[in-house]
N, C-alpha and C positions, 0 to 999 in steps of 0.2 A: 303494655302493648297488647294487641289482639291479632289473632290469625285464624283464617278459615281452615278447618280440618275436616275432611270428608263431607264438606257441605254444611258443617255445623260450626257454630261459634265457640271458640275456646278462649276464654279471657284469662290473662295472667296479671296479677298485681304484685309488684315487687315491694317487699317490706323488710329491707335489710336481710337478716338471716332467716326470715320466715317468708313463706309464699302462700298465698291463698289462691286456689284454683277453682273456678266455677265452670262446670261442664254442662252445656245446655243441649237437650235433645237426646233421643234414644240412639240416633246414629253414632254419636260420639262414644257412648258407652259400648256399643258394639265394636267400634274401632279399638277401644281400650282393651277389650277382652281379647281381640285378635293379636294385638301388638305387644301388650304388656304395658302397665303404667310407666315403668321406668323408661322405656324407649320413647313413649309419647312425650314425656316431660323433658327428656334430653332434646327432642326436636323443638319443643317450645323454648327451651333455654337458648337454643341457637339463634332465636330471633329477639331475645331480650338484650338490650344494649349494655352488655357487661363484658369485660375483658375475657377472652377465651382462656387465658392461662389460669383464671380463678374459677373456672366452671366446675372443676372437680370438687373443690371445697364447697362451692355453692350447692352442688348436688347432695353432698354429704349432709350439710345443714338442712337442706330441703327435706331429705328423707327423714330426718329426726324431728323436724318441727312443723311440717306442712299440715294444713287442714284441708280435707277434701269436702267441698260443698256439693256433694252428690247424694243420690239416694242409694248408695251402696249399703249392703248389710254389713254389720261389723265383722262378720267372718270373712267377707270378701275383701275388706280392708286388710285383714291379716294376711290373706293370700298374696297380696302384692308386696309384702315386706321381705319374703325369703329370696333375696337376689344375691348371686355370688359373683357375677362377672360385670365389670364396667365395660360398656361399649364405648369405643372411642367416639368423640363428638363429631357430628357430621359437618362437612363443609357446607358453605352457603348454597352450593349447587346440588347438594345431596338431598333430593326431594322425596325419595321413596326408599323404603326398606325392602330389599329383595327377599322373597320367601326363603331361598336357600340360605341367605345370610342369617335370617332370623332363626332358622333351624339350628345353625351352628351356635348362635348365642344361647338359645334355650337349652341345647345339649350341655353346654358348660354350666348353665345356671341350675339345671335340674339335679337334685340330690335329696335323698331322704335319710335321714339318720335320726341322757338326762343325767342324773348324777353319773350313771354308769353305761347304759345301753339305750338304743333308740328306735321310733317309728312315726310315720304320718307327719302332718304339718305342725302339730302342736305338742307332740310328745315323742318319745322314742321307745321302740320295741323291736326286738331282733327279728321276729319272724314276719313282719309285715312291711317289707320294702327297705330293709337296712342295706346300705351300700356295702357290698362285700369287696374286700381288697382282692383283686384278681391275682391268682398265682401265675397265670400265663397270659400276658396281654395278647389280644387277638385283634389285629387291625381290621379284619373283616367285620368283626362284631361292632367295633367302633363306628365303622361306616354305616352298618345296618341301623345302629342306634340313632345316628345322625339323621338318617332318612325318615325314621318313623317318629321321632320325638315331637315334631310339631303337632301331629294329630293328637298325641297323648296329652300335650299341654292344653289344647283346646277342649278335649273331652273332660279333662280334670276340672275345668272351669264351670262345666255344666252343673246344675243343681243349685239349691238355695243355700243361704248362709246358715241355715239351721242344721245342715247335714252333719257337721262335727258333733254338735250337741246330741243329735239323734243317735250317732254311733256310740256316744258315751253312755247312752241308756243301757247298753249291753256290756259296759266296762266293769272293771273290778272296783270294789271299795275295800278299805283296810281290813275289815273283819274277814273278808274272803281269804286273805293270806296270813291270818293269825296275828294281825296287829290290833291288839285290844286293850292293852294296859298302859298306865301312865306312872311316872315316878311320884308326882305330888297329887294331892287331893283338892288343891285349890280350884276355884271356879275359872273357867277359860273365857275367851272372848273371840269374836270373829275378825277376820282380816282376809285380804285377797293376796294370794301368792302368785308372783309372776304375771301381774296384770300387764306389765310391759316386760319384755325379756331383759331390758336394761335394769330392771329391779333386782336382778340376780347376777352378781359379779363374783367370779372365782379367780383367785390367783394361786398358782401352784407354789408349794414350798419345796425347794429342791433338797437334794441329799445332804447339803451343808446347812440346812435349816434356814436358808435365806428365801424370803418371799420374792418370787419372780415377777418383775414389772417391766413394762415396755416404756423406756424413757430415753432411748437413743436410736435414731434412724440412720445415723451415719455409717458408711462402709469403712472398715478398718484399712489403714494405709498398707499398701503392699506394692513393693517396687516391681514385682513381676506381674501385677494386675494392671490392665489398661486403664488409663485415666479418662476422665470425662472428655478431655480435649480430642480424643480420637474420633468421637462421633461427628465431628465437623467434616470428616472426609466424605461423608455421605450427603448427596444432594437432597433437596426437599422431595424431588421426584422419586429418587431411590428409596427414601424413607417411606413414602406413600405406597409404593409398589410392594415393599417388604412388609409393611403393616397389613396390606390387603392379603398378602400371602399367609402371614402369620394367623390372621383371623378368618381365613377361608372365605374371603370376600370375592375371590375370582376363581376361575377354573384352571388357572395355570398351576403346573406342578413345581415350577421353579422361577426364580428371577435372576436374570443375568446382569452383572454390573461390569461396565467397561472400566479398565484402569488406564487413565489418561497418561500419567507419568509412570510407566511400567517399570517398577523396581520391586525386588523381593520385599524390601522394607515397607513399601507402600501397600503391597498386597497383604502383608501380615497385619497392618493396621486396619485394613478394610475387613479382613476376617474377624478380628477382635471386635470391631464396631458392630458388625451384624449379629454376632453371637451375644454380645453384651446388651445390645439395645432391643433385640427381638428374641426373647427366650423361646425355645422350641425349634429354632432354625439352625441348621448346620450349613457349612460352606465348603466348597472345594474349588481348586483352580483347574481350568481346562484351556486347551489351546484351540481356537477357532479362527480359520482363515488367516493363520499365521500370527494371530494376536492372542495373548493370554487374557482370559476373562475370569471373573469370580462368579460362581453359580451358588445361589442360596436356595435351600430346599428344606422341606420338613423332615425331621428324623422319622424313619419308618423301618419296620422290620424288627424281628425279635433279636437279631444280633446287635443292631444299633441300640435297641432299648436296654440290652443287657450291659452295654458299656456307655453310660450316659455322657461321659466326658472322654473323648478319644485323644484330645490334645494332652500334652505332658502336664503333669501336676507337680508343682515345685516340691522338691524333697524337703525343704525347710519348713513347709507348711503342713499342719495337721491334716489328715485325710477327711476329717469331719467338720463341716461348717455348722456350728451351734447357733441357734437364733431363737428369739422370743416371738411366739405367734400370738397375736391378739385377734380374736375372731368373735363375731356376733351371730347368734342364731344358727350355729353350725356345730354338728358333732365332730369330734376329733378325726375319726376315720373318714368322714365325708370331706372334711377340710384337707386331709392328706390327698384324697382322690382329686380334689380340685387343683391343688398345687402340682401334683404329678402330671395331670393333663396339660397344664399350661407349660410346664417344663419339658414335657414329652419324655418322661422317665417312668420307671416302675415305681409303684407306691412303696415297695418293700425296701427301697434305699433310704427311707425315712425311719427314724426311731424316736421314741418318746417314753416318758416315765409313767404316764397314766392317761386315760381317756377322760374327757370333760363333757359337761352338759351341752345339749343342743340349745334349748331355750334359755339362753344366758349369754352374758359377755364373759369370756374366759381368756386367761393369759397363762401360757405354759411354754416350757422350753422344748424345742425340737432339734434334732440333729439330722443332717443329710450327708451322704457320701459324695465328695468331690463335685459339689456345685458351689460356685464362688458366691461370696457375699454380694458382690455387685450384681450378679445375675438374679439372685433372690430379691435384692432391693428393687429391681425394676418391676417386680410383680406388684409392688405398691401402686404402680400406675395403671395396672390392668385389672385388679381385683377389687370388688366392692365388699365391704364388711370384713375385710382382712387387713392386717397391718403386720409387717415383719420388721424386726429391728434387733438391737443389741447383739450384733454379729461377732463371732469369734471363731478361730480355728483351733481344733483340739485333735488329739490322737485317738480318741475313743468315742463310741456311740453312746446313746442313752439306753437304759434297760427298764422294762416294765417293772414297777414296784420300787424303784430306787428313791422315789420321792418320800419326804417325811410327812406330807399331808397337803391340805389345801386351806387357804384363807378365804373366807366368805364375807361379802357385804350384801345383805339382803334387806329389801324394803317390803314391808307388808302394808298395803294400802287400805284405806277406808276401815281402819280398826275401830272397834266399838268399846274397847276397854278403857277404864279410867287410868290416869297416870299412876295411881297407886297399884292397880292390877298389873299394869305393865312392869312396874318396878319389882313386884313380888315374883312375877313369872320369870323375868330375866335373872333375878338373884338366885332363884331355884335352879335355873339352867346352869349358871356359873358355879354354884356351890355343890350341887348334887349331880346334875347331868341329865341324861335321857336314856331310855332303853334303846339299845343299839340294833334295832330292827333293820332288816333289809327293806329298803324303801319300795314304793309302788313301781318305780321304774324297772325294777328287777323282774317284774311279772307281766309286763305288757298291759294294754288297756282295751283290747278288743274282746270279742266274745270268745276268743281262744287264748287263754293264758299260756305263757311260755312253760310254766311248770307242768301243764298237762302234756305237752310235747315231750318234756324231759321224762315224765313218768312212763310214757309209751316207749321211749328209747330204752329205759332200764328194763322194761318188760320184754324187749326185743320184738315188739309188735310194729314192724316196719310199715305195714299197710295203714295202720292207724296214724303213725307219724306222718306219712305222706298225706293222708286225708286231712289231718288237723292243720297242716301248713297250707294246703291248696284249696280247701273247700270254701264256698262263699260264706261271707260273714255278715250278719245283719247290721244294717246301719253304715256299712263301709262305703266309701266313695273313692273316686280317683281311678288311676290307670290300671289298678289291679282287678277291678270289678269284672271287666269283660274277660280277662284271663281266667278268673275263677269260674265264671259262668260257662265258658267254653270247656274247661276241665270237667266240671260237674256234668255237662251234657255229653261229652265225647270220650273222656278219659284218654285223650290223645295228647301226649306232651308236646309234639311239634305244632299241633293246631293251637294249643293254649299259648305256646311261645310266640306264635305269630300275633297274638292279641296283646302281647306284653312289650311295650316299647323300651323299657329299661331292663335289660337282660341281666344286670349284675346284682340285682336284689336276690334275697334268699330264695324266693319262689322261682326266679329265673334260673338260678344255679341248680335247683332241684329238678326242674323240668328238663334242663340240658342233660342232667345225669340220667333221668328216666329215658330220654330219647337215645342216649348212648348205651345204657346197660339193660334197658327193658324193665318191664313191670315185675319180672321174677327175681330181680336183683336190686331191690330198693335200697338196701344198706349201702351198696356201692354208689348208687345214684345220690344218696344223701351225702356221701363222702365228697361230692363235688362242691359242697358248701365249705368255705374256709373253716379250718379247724376251730379257731377261737369262737366263731359264731355257733358252730355245732355244740361246743362244750357249754355255751351259755344256757342251752336248754336244760341240761342235767344239773348245772349249778343252780338254776332257777328252782328246780325241785328240791335240792338240798336246802336252799334258803327258805322255801315254803315250810319245810319240816322244822327248821331251826326257829323260825318265828313262832310257830304254834307251840313248840316245846318251851320256849322262853316265857311265853305268856302263862303257860301252866306253872312254870317254876316261880314266877313272881306271885301268882295267885296262891300258891301253896306255902311259900316260905317268906314272902315279902322282900324287903330290901336289906337283908343282913346275910352274911355268910353263915352257912350251917354245915354240920358234919356230912360228909359225902359229896359236897360241892367240889369242883375241880379248880385248881389254880396252876399257873405255869411256873416251872422251875427251869429256866433256860427255854428250850423249845419243847420240853416234855411236860405233859400234864400229870399232876398227882392229886389224889383225893385228900381233902382236909380231914385230919384225924380229930377226934373229940378234944384232945389236949391242945390243939392248935387253933381252934375256932376263934379265940379272942385275938389272935395275931392277924386276922384277915378281915377285910371289909368287902362289901358287895362289889367295889371297884376292882378287886383282885379276881373275882370269879369269872371263869370262862365256861362256855358250853360248846360241845363239838358239833360240827356239821357231820351228818351221817357218812360213814365210810368204813373200809375194812382195816384201817390202820390208826384208829383213835380209841381212846378210853371213854366210857360213858359214866355219868354220875353214879355214885354208890348209894343213892337213896331212891325213893319211888319214881323220881323223874326219869331215871334210866329206863324204866319200863314203859314210860310214855312214848319214847322213841319207837319201841317195838309196836305199841298199839296203833300209833298214827300210820306207820308204814304198812302194818298188817291190813288196815282198812283199804289201802291202795294196792294190796296184793303183793307187797314186797317184803323180803326177809332181810332184816337189818344185819343178820349174821352172814349174808351172802351178797356182798356189794361188788364182787368182781364180775365183769361182763365178758361175754364171748369175744367182743371186740375191745382190745386193750384200751383204746382211747376213752371208752365209756365206763371204765372201772373207776370207782370213786374211793380214794384213799381217806378222804375226810380232812378236817382242819379244826382249829379252835378259834373262838371269837369271844371277846369280852361282852358281858351282859349289859353293863352300864358304861357310857362314855361321858367324861367331863370335858366340855370344850375348853380351849385355852384362849387367852386374850379376848375375853368377852367384854364388849362395850355396846351401849345402845343410846339412842336419841329419838325423841318424839318430834316429828315434823308436822306442820300444817300447810295445806295447799288448797288452791281453788280449781286448778286445771289438771284433769286426769292425765293429760298428755305431756306435762313437763317432766323432765328427768329429775330424779332426786339423788342420783349417785354420780360423782365426778369420775369419768373413765380415764384410763391412761392416755387415750388418743386426744381427748378434750384437753387434758393437761399439757400434752405436747404441743397442741395447736393454740394454747392459751385461750381456750373457749371457757368462759366462766359459767358456773351453774346459774340458772335463772333464780332470781331472788324469791324466796318463799314468803308467802303472806303471813303476817302475824295473827291475822284474824280469819284464816282460811276456813272454809266450811267442811273440809275433809282432814282427817288425822292419819298419819302414817307412823309406823315403827321402823326405824332404821337400825339394824343390828349388825355387829361385826364379831366374828369368832373364827377360830381355827380348829380343824378336825384332823385326826390321823387318816391314813389311806383307807379306802374301802368302807368309809363311814358316810352315811347319808345325811346331808344337811336338812333335807325335808323332814327327817325324823326329829331333829332338834327343834325345828319350827313347829312341828306337831305338838311337842311338849309345851311350847309357849302358848299356843292358841287353844290347845285341848280340843282340836277338831280334826276331822278326816281330811287328809292331804291328797286324796286320790284325784285324778283328773276329772273323774265323774262328778265328784262333789264340788271341786273348784270351778268347773264349767258352769254349774248352777249359780255360783256366787259371782263369777266374773262376767260382767255384762259388757265389757269393752275389751276386745282382743287387740291390744296395741303393744308392739314391741315387748 
């Protein structure tokens, strides 16, 4: 079919699960930049003769398989992929997208958040736009964000596709953070990591040692939970008005539903239907002109948010709904923010065992307080790149660190190694392991590494902390640039805040603090940033020191346990005595992260800690801080990790865009993997392995490839930024 769009021709050719789109003329591209590709193609789909009930699956397949026959740069293609919210399909008469409506959609879509922490469109770093979980929801701030977000989105699109690569010129490489040694001396080979985010799949391993998978979308039977039949009590007109209210498509504060056959039972069913079908809406019964009506409205106000479910919760049901969250290209905290916005609840009612990568497909268990499985299930109809399932009710939440690890499926594309080289590399990884370095995600990727901020905190130099977080950064683009420029020019936190459309990022939280406490109390202003995010800075400095010391330890003593090394006995570290050296291997040896409550190695490496920190002006014997939160007690970490359940396979392919990993959602929907060519011109290494918590898969991959895994280096290799 074909349709005129803004005076330009937009042609659509339907090819089963694939769509080819040809956009002609500059006016069309201008329109795409304004509205967003996803909204335009939904419009196009509404004019393709396909049953409406199948459009959701069509869009999902389209997003995974489409080819854009345009002159977009590769980086611009990537920018269109980070979509969080599904917009409901327009009616035939819905010819235009209202500006206010688009602002609401983009507000829900916008979020910035890798193995552990996050930033920017292609990587994660805590100090450059990380979504901070708000401790106090502020409805005024939400409204302010909604009004300003459209401008930010348009501004973020400005610039050419090379901007990210330009920014990476100032990023870190592995040597900068002490990552310099390898376990084996064999020759490496090149390959591209995360050419598509679907090349990196993570499944959590829960506390029982079971791999968490999404394989069931059904809602558990519950006699006290409303059935699907109740939704028939709402007319099509009622549903449309409620949907408009839910998605902020009109200016009404509420929707009134008349009860034709007015009985208490009938009203109860309508209450249940509205709450079940339209997450985020609450209902109440009012009497008007002698008749009882039901009023639906958005949950609002701090009191309502503090009590997300006012209705009675069955005593026989556990207070926590546990579910499996499948997400694509979203950091865990960012995903929680999206879920909480749509459910209109506080993010802190969710709990989980660990954070997962952004640029990846990840599957993990989440628990939420007193939100029904049915209500959560309805989010599957609203959200893009998310899927919720495997629901169950339990009496306890989840706790950080309870997991036993993560199972990884990783595809390295366009590898140059021979089959023999690959076999040698994977055998070494399985039998010996890799150096347990903290990966590049721990340190950020811009011109201001997170460990530098951590060092300034430990020095109690709060002006430097403020400057490092807020100053302009070479090569950076997006909505933070004008905020940083305003700050550099005026040093006025309120003026800088006005230039910042997304206030919940680290920069926004710090500027709010400066506006509240003033420039003479920067430490208190810094305290406005959520605690976990603040501590990431000083933990980054600890990790920086640990990496450097471990490289020195490997250089000095190699891969054997020696006298003076530390090993764990229970939770306590003890030095290896000369008589016990033969009883231990390098896999037993731990090294401390610097702190006031750890033991240091009893050989020359113990002095290396002092030397490295002395260069930074810090005293290893004085790790207590004036502010208790920033006192470092230290911890122990193994030098060498041996992955479990290691398997690998060499694949050949012709098309860079075809997926090579079968995801949980594809299995659920019975979507087969495309058949790989036996004579393809490209070769890929597909590897499976499991790692314990707080271990970086990128460091295992580094040992296989023998190459720098930094974003700076991978950007130079990766010529196509797709999924």
